[in-house]
C-alpha positions as CSV (number, residue, x, y, z in Angstrom):
1,M,176.2,61.9,-82.2
2,Q,177.0,65.0,-84.3
3,H,176.0,67.2,-81.3
4,N,178.4,65.3,-79.0
5,K,181.2,65.6,-81.6
6,N,180.7,69.4,-81.9
7,K,180.7,69.8,-78.1
8,L,183.9,67.7,-77.8
9,A,185.6,69.7,-80.6
10,I,184.7,73.0,-78.9
11,S,186.0,71.8,-75.6
12,A,189.2,70.7,-77.1
13,A,189.6,74.0,-79.0
14,K,189.0,76.0,-75.8
15,L,191.6,74.0,-73.9
16,Y,194.1,74.4,-76.8
17,Y,193.6,78.0,-77.9
18,Q,192.4,79.7,-74.8
19,S,193.9,77.7,-71.9
20,G,197.2,76.8,-73.6
21,F,196.9,73.1,-73.1
22,S,199.1,70.9,-75.2
23,Q,197.5,68.2,-77.3
24,A,198.8,65.5,-74.9
25,D,197.3,67.4,-72.0
26,I,193.9,67.6,-73.8
27,A,194.1,63.9,-74.6
28,K,194.5,63.2,-70.9
29,E,191.8,65.7,-69.8
30,L,189.2,64.4,-72.3
31,Q,190.3,60.8,-72.1
32,L,191.1,60.6,-75.8
33,S,194.0,59.5,-77.9
34,R,196.3,62.2,-79.1
35,P,195.4,61.6,-82.8
36,S,191.8,62.0,-81.9
37,V,192.5,65.4,-80.3
38,S,194.4,66.5,-83.4
39,R,191.4,65.5,-85.6
40,L,189.0,67.3,-83.3
41,L,191.0,70.5,-83.5
42,Q,191.1,70.4,-87.3
43,Y,187.3,69.7,-87.3
44,A,186.7,72.7,-85.0
45,K,188.6,74.9,-87.6
46,D,186.7,73.3,-90.6
47,M,183.3,73.9,-88.9
48,G,184.1,77.5,-88.2
49,F,184.2,77.1,-84.4
50,V,187.7,78.5,-84.4
51,R,188.9,81.5,-86.4
52,I,192.5,82.3,-86.5
53,E,193.4,85.9,-87.2
54,I,196.9,87.2,-87.7
55,F,197.5,90.9,-86.9
56,D,200.3,92.3,-89.0
57,P,201.0,95.8,-87.5
58,I,203.0,96.8,-90.6
59,E,200.2,95.8,-93.0
60,D,197.5,97.3,-90.8
61,Q,199.4,100.6,-90.5
62,G,199.8,100.8,-94.2
63,Q,196.1,100.5,-94.7
64,L,195.5,103.1,-91.9
65,A,198.0,105.5,-93.5
66,Q,196.3,105.2,-96.9
67,K,192.9,106.0,-95.3
68,V,194.2,109.1,-93.6
69,A,196.0,110.3,-96.7
70,S,192.9,109.8,-98.8
71,A,190.6,111.5,-96.2
72,Y,192.8,114.6,-96.0
73,G,194.3,114.7,-99.4
74,L,197.9,114.2,-98.3
75,R,200.9,113.2,-100.3
76,Q,202.0,110.7,-97.6
77,V,201.2,109.5,-94.1
78,C,203.7,107.7,-91.9
79,I,202.5,106.0,-88.8
80,A,204.6,105.3,-85.8
81,N,203.7,102.2,-83.8
82,A,203.7,103.7,-80.3
83,S,203.6,101.1,-77.5
84,I,201.2,103.0,-75.3
85,E,199.0,106.1,-75.7
86,D,201.2,108.3,-73.5
87,E,202.1,111.8,-74.7
88,E,205.9,111.5,-74.1
89,E,206.0,108.0,-75.5
90,V,204.1,109.1,-78.6
91,K,206.5,112.0,-79.1
92,K,209.4,109.5,-79.0
93,Y,208.0,107.2,-81.5
94,I,206.9,110.0,-83.9
95,G,210.4,111.4,-83.6
96,Q,211.9,108.1,-84.5
97,R,209.6,107.6,-87.5
98,G,210.0,111.1,-88.6
99,A,213.8,110.8,-88.6
100,A,213.6,107.7,-90.8
101,Y,211.3,109.5,-93.3
102,I,213.4,112.6,-93.5
103,N,216.5,110.5,-94.1
104,E,214.7,108.9,-97.1
105,I,213.8,112.2,-98.8
106,I,216.7,114.6,-98.1
107,Q,219.1,115.4,-100.9
108,D,222.1,117.6,-101.6
109,G,221.1,121.2,-102.1
110,D,217.9,121.0,-100.0
111,I,216.8,124.0,-97.9
112,I,215.3,122.6,-94.8
113,G,213.1,124.8,-92.7
114,V,212.6,123.8,-89.1
115,G,210.2,124.9,-86.3
116,W,210.6,124.4,-82.6
117,G,208.9,122.6,-79.7
118,T,209.0,119.4,-77.8
119,T,208.1,117.1,-80.7
120,L,210.8,118.5,-82.9
121,H,213.2,118.3,-80.0
122,S,212.5,114.6,-79.8
123,L,213.0,114.3,-83.6
124,S,216.3,116.2,-83.5
125,H,217.7,113.7,-81.0
126,Q,216.9,110.7,-83.3
127,L,218.1,112.1,-86.7
128,I,220.2,109.7,-88.8
129,P,223.6,111.1,-89.8
130,H,223.5,112.0,-93.4
131,P,226.1,114.5,-94.7
132,L,224.7,116.8,-97.4
133,K,226.4,119.0,-99.9
134,G,225.1,122.5,-100.5
135,A,222.2,122.1,-98.1
136,Q,221.0,124.7,-95.6
137,I,219.0,124.6,-92.4
138,V,216.9,127.6,-91.5
139,Q,214.7,128.5,-88.5
140,L,211.1,129.0,-89.5
141,E,210.0,131.1,-86.5
142,G,211.5,133.4,-83.9
143,G,212.6,131.5,-80.8
144,I,214.0,134.0,-78.3
145,T,212.1,134.1,-75.0
146,L,212.7,135.5,-71.5
147,S,210.6,132.7,-70.0
148,T,212.1,129.7,-68.0
149,S,210.2,127.4,-70.3
150,E,212.3,126.0,-73.1
151,T,211.5,126.2,-76.9
152,Y,214.6,124.1,-77.8
153,A,214.8,126.4,-80.8
154,N,218.5,126.7,-81.0
155,E,219.3,123.2,-79.8
156,I,217.0,121.8,-82.6
157,L,218.7,123.8,-85.2
158,E,222.2,122.9,-84.0
159,K,221.3,119.2,-84.0
160,F,220.0,119.4,-87.6
161,A,223.1,121.3,-88.8
162,K,225.5,118.9,-87.1
163,N,223.6,115.9,-88.4
164,Y,223.6,117.0,-92.0
165,E,227.1,118.7,-91.7
166,T,225.8,122.0,-93.0
167,I,225.2,125.6,-91.8
168,A,222.3,126.7,-89.6
169,Q,220.6,130.1,-90.3
170,Y,219.0,131.4,-87.1
171,L,216.2,133.8,-86.7
172,P,217.3,135.7,-83.6
173,L,214.0,137.3,-82.7
174,P,211.0,136.7,-80.3
175,V,208.1,134.9,-82.0
176,L,205.8,137.8,-81.2
177,F,206.3,141.6,-81.1
178,D,204.3,144.0,-79.1
179,S,203.2,145.8,-82.2
180,K,203.0,145.3,-86.0
181,E,205.0,148.5,-86.5
182,V,208.0,147.2,-84.5
183,K,207.9,143.9,-86.4
184,E,207.8,145.6,-89.8
185,M,210.8,147.8,-88.8
186,V,212.8,144.8,-87.7
187,Y,211.9,143.0,-90.9
188,R,213.7,145.7,-92.9
189,D,217.0,144.5,-91.4
190,R,219.1,142.9,-94.2
191,H,220.1,139.8,-92.2
192,I,216.6,139.2,-90.9
193,K,215.1,139.7,-94.4
194,R,217.6,137.1,-95.8
195,V,216.7,134.5,-93.2
196,L,213.0,135.0,-93.7
197,E,213.4,134.7,-97.5
198,L,215.4,131.5,-97.0
199,G,212.5,130.1,-95.0
200,R,210.0,131.0,-97.7
201,N,212.3,129.3,-100.3
202,A,212.8,126.1,-98.3
203,N,211.7,123.1,-100.2
204,I,211.3,121.1,-97.0
205,A,209.4,122.4,-93.9
206,I,209.4,120.4,-90.7
207,F,207.0,121.5,-87.9
208,S,204.5,120.4,-85.3
209,V,201.2,121.9,-84.0
210,G,200.5,123.5,-80.7
211,T,197.2,123.6,-78.8
212,V,195.3,126.3,-76.8
213,R,195.3,124.3,-73.6
214,D,196.5,126.0,-70.4
215,N,199.8,124.1,-70.6
216,A,200.5,125.0,-74.3
217,L,204.1,126.0,-74.8
218,F,203.2,129.3,-76.4
219,F,201.2,130.3,-73.3
220,R,204.0,129.1,-70.9
221,L,206.5,131.2,-72.8
222,G,204.5,134.3,-71.7
223,Y,204.0,135.7,-75.2
224,A,200.2,136.2,-74.8
225,D,198.7,138.5,-72.2
226,T,195.5,137.4,-70.3
227,Q,193.2,139.0,-72.8
228,E,195.0,137.4,-75.8
229,K,195.1,134.1,-74.1
230,A,191.4,134.1,-73.4
231,Y,190.6,135.1,-77.1
232,L,192.8,132.3,-78.5
233,K,191.2,129.7,-76.1
234,S,187.8,130.6,-77.4
235,H,188.5,131.3,-81.1
236,A,191.5,129.0,-82.0
237,V,192.2,125.3,-81.8
238,G,196.0,125.3,-82.3
239,D,199.0,126.9,-84.1
240,I,201.8,126.1,-86.5
241,C,204.9,128.2,-85.9
242,S,202.9,130.3,-83.5
243,R,200.3,131.3,-86.1
244,F,196.9,130.4,-84.6
245,F,194.0,129.0,-86.6
246,D,190.4,127.9,-86.0
247,K,188.8,124.5,-86.5
248,D,188.7,125.0,-90.2
249,G,192.3,126.0,-90.5
250,N,191.7,129.8,-90.9
251,I,193.8,132.4,-89.1
252,S,191.9,133.1,-85.9
253,S,193.4,136.6,-85.1
254,Q,194.7,138.7,-87.8
255,E,196.0,141.3,-85.3
256,L,198.1,138.6,-83.5
257,N,199.2,137.1,-86.8
258,D,200.5,140.5,-88.0
259,R,202.8,140.6,-84.9
260,T,204.1,137.0,-85.3
261,V,207.6,136.4,-86.5
262,G,208.3,133.6,-89.0
263,I,206.9,131.8,-92.0
264,A,203.4,132.6,-93.1
265,L,201.0,129.6,-93.1
266,D,200.2,130.2,-96.8
267,D,203.9,129.6,-97.7
268,L,203.7,126.1,-96.2
269,R,201.2,125.1,-98.9
270,N,203.8,125.7,-101.6
271,K,206.5,123.4,-100.2
272,E,207.7,120.2,-101.9
273,Y,207.5,118.6,-98.5
274,S,205.5,120.2,-95.8
275,I,205.9,117.8,-92.9
276,L,203.7,117.8,-89.9
277,L,204.8,115.7,-86.9
278,S,202.3,115.4,-84.1
279,G,200.2,113.0,-82.1
280,G,198.3,112.5,-78.9
281,E,194.7,112.9,-77.9
282,G,195.1,116.5,-76.8
283,K,196.3,117.5,-80.3
284,I,193.6,115.9,-82.4
285,A,191.7,119.2,-83.0
286,S,194.8,121.1,-84.0
287,I,196.1,118.4,-86.3
288,R,192.7,118.0,-88.0
289,A,192.4,121.8,-88.5
290,A,196.0,122.1,-89.8
291,L,195.2,119.4,-92.4
292,K,191.9,121.0,-93.3
293,G,193.9,124.2,-93.9
294,G,196.2,122.4,-96.3
295,Y,199.3,123.4,-94.4
296,A,200.9,120.0,-94.6
297,N,201.2,117.4,-97.4
298,V,203.0,114.8,-95.2
299,L,201.8,113.7,-91.8
300,I,203.8,111.7,-89.3
301,T,201.8,110.5,-86.4
302,D,201.0,107.5,-84.2
303,Q,198.4,104.8,-84.8
304,F,196.1,106.1,-82.0
305,T,195.9,109.6,-83.4
306,A,195.5,108.3,-87.0
307,K,192.4,106.3,-86.0
308,R,190.9,109.3,-84.2
309,L,191.5,111.5,-87.2
310,L,189.3,109.2,-89.2
311,E,186.4,109.5,-86.8
312,E,185.4,113.0,-87.9
313,V,186.5,113.9,-91.4
């Protein structure tokens, strides 16, 4: 008798929860009264034949963010709920989440340092208008290139300045010089020195990470020759502001680093907010290394990337 009741309850539950039958339809299908179906469905839940789970994406992301923050010693982690794991979609959602976070923290008098690249380009188009008094926007790395590939360096800075109704300070230089000596000579220029100093003094730094894949923006811009590209592909996992690091977050080529124009990675460790926006399967290694290096204290990423970051800590 009990066995038959169990079978009937499971049948009713399958029709109701899996097949989408109404209780009236189930009553007709099993030749029972509607109240009997209702009691069977309740019985199925009471006996543990049916388990109802509610997925709350907000609550789940909160727990995921806490785990990532704890694993990497971060001040805060914000997770964007990307609809699909597609590189362009992920950038869009990270940009949206990043814009909301930045709007929460910015204040009058802030000095905001900004990098360049496609993720920050997405962010710049989603900024929330927020006029600031006494604030400044400064470019963290050189952005001039002769390549047809676009860094969006100037456009990003213009968007930030317009959005916050403040002045942009550009760094009108290539990101990499042919020699350390030429770079040091240019660094002595009074205007350049002031912009670089402003970047060092910025209390907020906003940047992404690059990779060493063939399609990496730095490579497409033509800065690295064949030999340098081969070296970076075998010794580095990614870059921040065109300063390349290995899997542990250490500078991978001091010679290349000495020719790079922009903020030093060590300076990022001293920021009130050092905000890394990045996501996507192809960037896991570079994000993980950047966090190991301590270059960011805030991470804004997507749920797919966050879960992967926890797989190998």
